[in-house]
Structures are given as structure tokens and as C-alpha cells.
C-alpha angles and dihedrals in degrees: 000000000000091000091052091053090050092053091048091051092050091050091049094046099043096078089052091049090049092050089051089059097054140053119225117222134185139151151124126278115197113227138040123342112274144131123281123203128218110199116198138143094005093304139090130231116199125206125190114227111215121179087353092301136104138176139173147114136268121206106239130172098184139013117278146164117255141181128225112213114206125176093269104007145054124209125198116221145173119221133187132189114255092023133102135219130191117192133188116199124189127181099253109018130074114266118271121221136201133174134054093314095047098101094051094048092045087057092051092048092049098048096036129222093285131066107249106249135183107232090206088071088075087070093058127094119266097257092050091046093053093045093051097043090050090052092048091052092047093052094046090050092051090050090050093050092048090062092064094216095161135284097264096051094040092053093051093042092053088056093046093051089050093053091050089055091045091052089056090049092055091047088051091053091048092050093046091052092048091056093061122094114268090248093060101030093092091058095055115131122180115233119266091252094052092047091047091050093052092044091061088075116065118217091224113066114151093189092063101041089119096050119096092205091063094041091052091051093050091047093047091048094055093038089058091048090054091046093048098044100031087218113115091165092061093045095050090049089050090053092050092050101042109027106080102173104093098212092051093045092050092047093051096044095046095046096044095045092045091051092046094050094043091051104032103027120222095334099134085349100126092048091049091047091054090053091050093050090053098045107030120076096173104100093200091058093047091048092053092053093043091053092053089050092049092053090054093047087061087059097047121128111288096025121117114264112242111258118244134180116244133187122213123217089261090061097252116136123223136169129234092238089059088065094065114130091060136075107246121208103191131192119186112196137125101203116137092213127060094273092109094062122098122244106288095226093049091046092053089050089053092050092051092048093053099034110146092011097103100252122176128198114217127190113195121198139176096212111082093209093060095064092065094038093053094043092055093045094053094041088063090052095043090237121156101228115132116205125210136176116233104227098196106035093170091058090046093051091049101044095042094040093233112195099161143002142274094046122186128200138162126217128192126226090268092059094254128132120259084179131345095195134044114181091198129013093231095051093042097053094046091052099059 
């Protein structure tokens, strides 16, 4: 008899237990029928929208932030197991929520994903900046706690607000360093108060792996470390050793290595790729980094420079491959001041080194008016720059992996790269 009662109780309780491990979702999405995507905990849940309506359940063991991806919109949410949320989304108005999770998600919709921040604070000194951002965080935390939205959400939201402030603090340090002269930039050290504020927020937080605010902070933190130290190898090893949450580690490694390769080519590229292959299990992340590396391998020294169509100031079109027979020192940049030009001392060194070897100096622009303006300016100075308009700038950006301008590269008389990337004009010209 007792065993029968036990079985009956388990049967009766099992639906409730199941409900406690899922969140129930429904709503209306204005517009044509489609599929909407809920992204949470490194996975996606898809819901079919029929007659502008959807409903369903997502298995969920613990509360988490999530994002709803619509065709032209993204909505930030908080979901909990055993709860329900109904949402109504129109094209122009903020989303409306009903159900047990409505109050929390109304709060998120009202205050936005980002911590409101006065951009003028970036102009203040470091001590003032830290004092004011601490006060801003304190006030926002008090406002959050006053809403009584539950212990679990309030605890996570306090952390998320803190990471938003910490991201701004890292951005402030990067901006402060960038304002210094090149000769002193390498010696920049943030003040003790700024370093202590940033150090309050660990770069490994498993509870927030699905939150873009946290991920942006962690990525900014390590990007600044690379920028400050100039040692991406050391920073990537530090990530491998100290970041234990796999999703965060893979995100940081793949993004930092992708950015490095896309911007700096294969300098340290093969070493960094080997680390990624060892540490990253997500095939999509590895593929993205590998593709960037492959694009740069096509631009390595000795490979043929991609052909592009150019237009001279007189309106006559020519192609890069038609200029073979000459060394080509090429600068691609559209600035209306002299910022596109190489360092004069380095340029003179290049001219002396290739004197009598048929070298041409090309300036490529995207603004048609600049070809004529530059031609006339340099004709008056008897300078040998030739100015051309790039007719298909999208093709040029893609084939030459352009991440920033001006971009400098050097091509030999056979149309092959001597170098496809010069990180600075002075260093590039002295290296040829």
C-alpha cells in the first residue's frame, strides 16, 4: 500500500517538477510570419510565428539573461525556470510584457541594456572619473534594489551594472593613453584608483557568459592589455591559464586572435592559430579565424598582388597589373590633409635605395575629387606622386584585407608583394 502511495505521489509531482525546469513563453510579433530566436546559455531556441503569434517552452535549470533576435531588432530579457512571460512586439513601440516575469523585463526595457553614461565624463581627470562612475553605479544599484524584483535577479543585475561601468572604465583608460604623444604612450600607467575600480570585476564570470555587457568588458580589458604591452602572445597565454570558463575563454581567444590577424596580418599568426586549435572546440569560431588567416596568406611576400581597376585624373582607366615592370610604392588613403603621406625621412631613404630602379609612387583614393586636387598640388612641388581613383572600393577592401587607412604596401616589378602591410610608414620603408 505504501509503495502504491509513493508511486502516485511521484506521478502527481512529476509534472510540477518538469514545469519548474522550463520557462513558458508566448506572445505576438507584429509583421509577417517568420521564426524568432531566443539565445541563452550558449544555445538557441526557435519559435515559429504563425498569424503573428507564437508559444512554447524552453528547458531551463536556472535563471539567466537572454536575447530575442527578430529580423531587424534585438530584445534583452531575463528568464527563470517555473515562470512565464508573454510579450507583444510592434514595429515602432517598446515591447509589452505580461506574466510572472513581466516586472523584471519591463525594468530591463525601461533602463536599456547599457548603463546610462555622460560622455563628457571621458574628458575628466582619472580621480574625478572614478569618483563619478562609482557614484553613478551606487545610484543605479539603489534604484534597482528599490524595485524589489527578487533576490536572484537583483544579485545578477547588480553584477551586470557593475560590468557596464567597468567597460566604460577600460574605455576611459584606452582613450587617455591614446591622447598621449607616441613617445610617452608606452609608459602610461592608470592611476591606482582606476586600476582598483577595474580590478573589482573579474574577467571570468560563468553566471554572465550570455551577457554582452560582460563579454564586452572582458574583451576590452584584454584588448587594452595587448595595446599597452604590445605582447599578444603573453596575453593569450594569460587567458589560457587564468580563464577557466570555456565559453569565455573561447570567445576571448577567437575574437582577439581574429582582430590581430585581420589588422596585423600573419605576424605571430601561425603561433596564435596553433593556440586556438588547441583551446577552442567551437568549430565556427575556429573557421572564422582560419578564414582571416587564409586571406592574409594570399597577400604574403612573393604572392601576386590582386588586380584592381584605377582611374587617373584625366579619366583614363588602367589596371594595377598593367604597371608591371616598375616597383610600386602604394598608399591607399582618402584624407584631405597630409596624413596619408609616409614619413618624409623614410620616404627619402626608399628613393635612395631604389634610385635608377624604375620606382613609382601611387596614391589611391575613394573620392574622385582628390585625384585632381592631389595631382595639381604635387605638380606645383615637382613631386612624383601619381593619384588614382579606386573604382571598386568594396573589392579593394576585401581583396587587400583593409582594416584601417592609410594602408601602405610595396610591389615588385613582377607584380608580387614585397610587403602587403606596413604598420608604420617609417618602419615599412626602411625594411624594403
